[in-house]
C-alpha positions as CSV (number, residue, x, y, z in Angstrom):
1,M,17.5,9.9,-16.1
2,K,16.5,11.4,-19.4
3,R,16.7,7.9,-20.9
4,L,14.6,6.4,-18.1
5,M,11.9,9.1,-18.6
6,S,11.9,9.0,-22.4
7,S,8.6,7.0,-22.7
8,Y,6.7,9.3,-20.2
9,H,5.0,12.2,-21.7
10,G,2.7,15.1,-20.8
11,P,4.2,17.1,-17.9
12,F,7.2,14.7,-18.0
13,D,8.3,16.1,-21.4
14,F,9.1,19.5,-19.6
15,I,10.6,17.9,-16.6
16,R,12.9,15.6,-18.7
17,E,14.0,18.4,-20.9
18,N,15.0,20.6,-17.9
19,I,17.3,17.9,-16.3
20,S,20.8,19.2,-16.3
21,E,24.0,17.1,-16.1
22,G,24.7,18.3,-12.5
23,D,21.3,17.6,-11.1
24,Y,21.1,15.3,-8.1
25,F,18.6,12.4,-8.0
26,N,17.9,10.2,-5.1
27,F,17.3,6.6,-6.0
28,Q,16.0,4.6,-3.1
29,E,15.0,0.9,-3.1
30,I,11.3,0.3,-3.0
31,E,10.4,-0.7,0.5
32,W,7.4,-2.4,2.1
33,L,6.4,-4.1,5.2
34,F,3.4,-6.3,6.0
35,V,3.0,-7.9,9.3
36,N,0.4,-10.6,8.5
37,D,1.6,-13.5,10.7
38,E,1.9,-12.1,14.3
39,P,-0.2,-10.0,16.5
40,W,-0.4,-6.2,16.1
41,H,-0.6,-5.6,19.8
42,D,1.2,-6.6,23.0
43,G,-1.1,-6.1,26.0
44,R,-2.7,-2.7,25.5
45,V,0.0,-1.4,23.0
46,V,-1.3,-1.5,19.4
47,V,0.6,-0.7,16.2
48,T,-1.4,0.3,13.2
49,G,-1.0,1.9,9.8
50,D,2.5,2.0,8.1
51,A,4.0,0.3,11.2
52,V,2.3,-2.9,10.1
53,H,1.4,-2.5,6.5
54,A,3.6,0.0,4.5
55,C,3.4,-0.6,0.8
56,P,4.7,1.3,-2.4
57,P,2.3,4.2,-3.4
58,V,1.0,2.8,-6.6
59,I,-2.8,2.4,-6.0
60,A,-3.3,5.3,-3.6
61,Q,-4.4,3.2,-0.8
62,G,-1.8,3.8,1.9
63,G,-3.3,6.7,3.6
64,A,-6.8,5.3,3.0
65,Q,-5.9,2.0,4.8
66,C,-4.2,3.9,7.7
67,S,-7.4,5.9,8.1
68,E,-9.6,2.7,8.1
69,D,-7.2,1.2,10.7
70,A,-7.9,4.1,13.0
71,W,-11.7,4.2,12.4
72,V,-12.1,0.3,12.9
73,L,-9.7,0.3,16.0
74,A,-11.8,3.1,17.6
75,E,-15.0,1.4,16.8
76,M,-13.8,-1.9,18.2
77,V,-12.0,-0.7,21.4
78,T,-15.1,1.3,22.5
79,Q,-17.1,-1.8,22.7
80,P,-17.3,-3.8,25.9
81,G,-15.2,-7.0,26.1
82,D,-11.7,-8.5,26.8
83,I,-9.3,-6.1,25.3
84,D,-6.9,-8.8,24.1
85,E,-9.7,-10.6,22.3
86,I,-10.9,-7.3,20.8
87,L,-7.3,-6.4,19.5
88,T,-6.9,-9.9,18.1
89,A,-10.2,-9.5,16.3
90,Y,-9.1,-6.1,15.1
91,T,-6.1,-7.5,13.4
92,A,-8.1,-10.4,11.8
93,R,-10.7,-7.9,10.5
94,R,-8.2,-5.7,8.9
95,L,-6.0,-8.4,7.3
96,P,-8.2,-9.3,4.3
97,R,-8.4,-5.8,3.0
98,L,-4.8,-5.1,3.6
99,T,-3.7,-8.3,1.9
100,V,-5.5,-7.0,-1.3
101,V,-3.7,-3.6,-1.2
102,V,-0.2,-5.0,-0.4
103,E,-0.3,-7.8,-2.9
104,A,-1.7,-5.5,-5.7
105,S,1.0,-2.9,-4.9
106,L,3.8,-5.3,-4.9
107,Q,2.6,-6.8,-8.2
108,L,2.3,-3.4,-9.8
109,V,5.8,-2.5,-8.7
110,D,7.1,-5.7,-10.2
111,W,5.4,-4.9,-13.5
112,E,6.9,-1.5,-13.3
113,I,10.4,-2.7,-12.8
114,H,9.8,-5.5,-15.5
115,P,7.5,-3.9,-18.1
116,E,8.3,-6.7,-20.5
117,T,6.4,-9.3,-18.3
118,E,4.0,-11.3,-20.4
119,G,0.4,-10.6,-19.3
120,A,1.1,-7.6,-17.2
121,N,-2.0,-5.5,-17.1
122,P,-1.8,-2.7,-14.5
123,G,-5.1,-1.2,-15.3
124,M,-6.9,-4.5,-14.9
125,L,-5.2,-5.3,-11.6
126,M,-5.9,-1.8,-10.2
127,G,-9.6,-2.0,-11.2
128,K,-9.8,-5.6,-9.8
129,S,-8.2,-4.5,-6.5
130,L,-10.3,-1.5,-6.1
131,A,-13.6,-3.5,-6.9
132,Q,-12.5,-6.1,-4.3
133,L,-12.0,-3.4,-1.7
134,A,-15.4,-1.8,-2.5
135,A,-17.1,-5.1,-2.0
136,M,-15.4,-6.0,1.2
137,P,-16.5,-4.8,4.7
138,V,-14.2,-2.3,6.2
């Protein structure tokens, strides 16, 4: 772990220097989920948030997108109309923003795992992704 953290500085210097031989570390595979090819509802049952778009926490958008899901869903289901059509439209409305977040998150994770990747530019990708989100309707 000390070797893996050797290029991180600031608070990591203190953390790294205080790691002992017997310390336990939990290494978990990076997991993600993005349901973008099937409905997010069955009748009146709807799934939202991490149940349909969980991504690695690299651009701080997981909670933001879950909150947006709730806000958009509440806005849409309180309008008159056929509930199946409304829930289908809800999914279609959310997919463009979530695609930006999930794709950017996965690219950033890949660059983190493979820092030698030619052309990798995390700052540019984060800025571009957040600019896209700012320009898109919620």
